[in-house]
N, C-alpha and C positions, 0 to 999 in steps of 0.2 A: 628631115631633117630639124625643124623645125620642135616640135616632140621633146631629143636627143638635150636640146641647148636649153630646152625646160630642166629636163633631169636634169644637166649637168648644175643651174645655175642651184636648180635644191639643193643639192649634195653639198654644196661649196658653203649655202650658209645656214646647215643643218650645223657640215666640217663647226664653223666658227662659230654660232653658238653653244657650240661645245665645250669646245676651245675656253670662250669666254665666263660660263657659265661652270666651271675647272678650277680655273684663276677665278674668282667671286670666292667659291665653296671651299678654296684648302683652306685650310687644315695650319700653313706656315705664318711663323711669325716670328718676331726679332733671336725669342726665346730658342728655337732650332735651329741656330744659328751652327750648332755646334754639330749638330745630325749629320748636315750640308757639306763637313767640311774633310778631306778625305783624312783618311785611313791608310795606315800601316805599319804594319807588325804591333799594331797595342802605340802608338808611339805618337803624343801630340805634334803637331806639325809643327807649331809656336810656344813651343816650350826650349831650353836648352835642347842640346846637340849632341851632349856628351854622358850624354845617360846610359851609369851600366846593367848591361844584361850578359844573361845567363846563355857564356860560353858553347855550355852543351844542350843550348838549346838553338840555336847557330850549324853547332855541330847532326843535330838531325836533321832541321834543313837545309843544310847544302847534300845530305844523305836523298835525301828525295829527290831532289832535284837530279843529280847528275842519274839514281834509277829509274827520273819521269824521264826523261831522255833518255836512257836508255830502253823503256818500251814508248816510244816514241820513231827508237830507230829498228826496233826488232820485223815494225806490223810492214813495212817494205818485203821484209823475210817469206808472208808467207805469197801476196800472184808470186813472187820467183819462183817456187812452187811448179805454175804449171806456165813458165816462161823459158828453164834449164833441164839439164837432164836429175835424175833425185837420189844421187847420189852426192853433185855436183852442192845441192842443195842444204841433205841432211850435214855434208863437210864446213859449208856454211856458220852453216843453224848450228853444229856442237860448236865454232870455232867464236864465235860469237856471245854463250850464251858459259863456258867456258870463262871469258874475257867477266864478266857481271860477274860467273860462283866469285874470281878469286879476288879481286873489287871489296863481295862481300864477305867472302872470307879475314879478308883484312882488317876493313873495320867494325866485323868480331874480335880481330884476333888483337888490336889495337883499345877496343873497352869503348865500342863508337854505340853498339848499343845500348849498353847498360845505362837504363836515364836514373840510380839511385846513384854513380859517381856523384 
C-alpha cells in the first residue's frame, strides 16, 4: 500500500515537472497572437464584417454540406440490411439514392458545379 502511494506521488511530480518545463520552453510570444486567434473561412475576426466574398464558393460549400449530411444518413442503412427483409432494404436504399441523384441533377442543371462561371 505504501509503495503505491510513492508511485502515485512520483508520477504526479514527474507530470508537474513536464508541464512546467513545457510552459517555460515554449516559444509563444506576443507576436504569435495572430496564430492563436480563431480562424473561420479566411476572414479576420477583428476586421469589418461586411467583406464581399465569392457567392460561387458559398454555393459549393452548401453543396458539400448537403452531400456530407446525406452520406451521414446513408450509414444507418447498412445495419438495416441485417434487421429487415432484403426487398425492404433495396426499396429504402433505392429511394434514398434517387433523392440524392435528383439533387445532384438539379445542381448540375443550375450550373452550380461549374467552377468557371
